[in-house]
C-alpha positions in Angstrom: 27.6 220.8 164.5 30.8 222.3 165.7 31.3 226.1 165.6 34.2 226.1 163.0 32.1 223.9 160.6 29.1 226.2 161.0 31.3 229.3 160.3 32.7 227.6 157.2 29.3 226.7 156.0 27.9 230.2 156.5 31.0 231.6 154.7 30.5 229.3 151.7 26.8 230.2 151.5 27.6 233.9 151.7 30.4 233.6 149.1 28.0 231.7 146.7 25.4 234.5 147.0 28.0 237.2 146.5 29.5 235.3 143.6 26.1 234.8 141.9 25.9 238.6 141.5 29.2 238.6 139.5 27.4 236.9 136.6 25.2 238.9 134.2 22.9 237.6 131.6 23.6 238.9 128.1 20.3 240.9 128.4 21.4 242.6 131.7 24.6 243.6 130.0 22.8 244.9 127.0 20.4 246.8 129.2 23.4 248.5 130.9 25.0 249.4 127.6 21.7 250.9 126.3 21.1 252.8 129.5 24.6 254.3 129.2 23.9 255.1 125.5 20.6 256.8 126.4 22.2 259.0 129.1 22.8 262.5 127.8 24.8 264.0 130.6 28.5 263.2 130.6 28.8 263.3 134.3 26.1 260.7 134.7 27.7 258.5 131.9 31.1 258.7 133.7 29.5 257.8 137.1 27.8 254.8 135.5 31.1 253.7 133.9 33.1 254.1 137.1 30.4 252.2 139.1 30.4 249.4 136.5 34.2 249.1 136.4 34.5 249.0 140.2 31.7 246.6 140.7 32.8 244.2 137.9 36.0 243.0 139.3 35.3 239.5 137.9 32.1 239.6 135.9 31.2 237.0 133.4 28.3 237.0 130.9 26.0 234.0 131.0 24.8 232.8 127.6 21.0 232.8 127.8 20.5 230.3 125.0 23.0 227.9 126.7 21.0 228.1 129.9 17.7 227.4 128.1 18.9 224.6 125.9 21.3 222.9 128.2 19.8 224.1 131.5 23.2 225.5 132.6 24.2 228.7 134.3 27.7 228.4 132.9 29.5 231.8 132.4 30.7 232.1 128.8 33.2 234.9 129.2 34.6 237.9 130.9 32.6 241.1 130.5 34.0 244.6 131.2 33.4 247.4 128.8 36.4 248.1 126.5 37.5 251.7 126.4 39.0 253.3 123.3 40.9 256.5 123.8 41.8 258.1 120.5 42.2 254.7 118.9 44.1 253.1 121.8 42.4 250.2 123.6 42.1 250.0 127.3 40.8 246.6 128.1 40.4 245.7 131.7 40.2 242.0 132.3 40.3 239.3 135.0 44.0 239.7 135.4 43.7 243.5 136.1 44.1 244.0 139.8 41.5 245.9 141.8 43.9 248.8 142.6 44.6 249.4 138.9 40.9 249.5 138.2 40.4 252.0 141.1 43.2 254.2 139.7 41.7 254.1 136.2 38.3 255.1 137.5 39.9 258.1 139.2 41.0 259.3 135.8 37.4 259.0 134.3 36.3 262.5 135.3 34.8 265.5 133.6 38.2 267.1 133.8 39.8 264.3 131.8 37.0 263.3 129.4 35.2 265.7 127.2 33.0 263.1 125.4 31.9 259.5 125.8 30.2 257.6 123.0 28.9 254.1 123.0 29.9 252.3 119.8 26.9 250.8 118.0 26.6 247.1 118.1 27.7 246.6 114.4 30.9 248.6 114.9 31.7 246.8 118.2 31.2 243.4 116.6 33.2 244.3 113.5 36.1 245.6 115.5 36.1 243.1 118.4 33.9 240.2 117.5 32.2 238.5 120.5 34.3 240.5 123.0 32.5 243.6 121.7 29.3 242.5 123.3 30.2 244.0 126.6 30.3 247.5 125.2 32.9 249.5 123.4 33.1 253.0 124.8 34.8 255.7 122.7 36.4 258.3 125.0 37.7 261.7 123.9 40.1 263.2 126.4 40.1 266.9 127.2 43.7 267.4 126.3 47.1 265.7 125.6 47.9 265.4 129.3 44.5 263.7 130.0 45.1 261.3 127.1 48.6 260.4 128.4 47.1 259.8 131.9 44.5 257.5 130.5 46.9 255.6 128.3 49.0 254.6 131.3 46.2 252.1 131.9 46.5 250.5 128.4 46.0 247.0 129.8 
């Protein structure tokens, strides 16, 4: 086997392994939302949220029932937590570039956010339907300046 072919093959295998981690099951996503909900310290909540947003550049949720019934690992949709800042939606999605996500996460600090609450499942489903399954996070900014800074990312 020639060296360029070998390098391409190794690259494809590595990409496939890295790409596999960009798909969560619905249960893994629910576990993350519940862990965030159970965390009492705001600094820990914000750290978890920043880590999730940075790691989830292109994360999809895999429908567990689809996998069982049809024996498929087909992703069913994009899954980043939606952020509500005083009633305004910040909804990162696959079209959101990595730099914008990085800039947004820099705003998610204890100096900018005084409270983070995870909307319960019924509220999330009522407000957003199936897209609420990834988590709806209600953020209360510390002041008007912080609110304005966060709303620059109204994506």
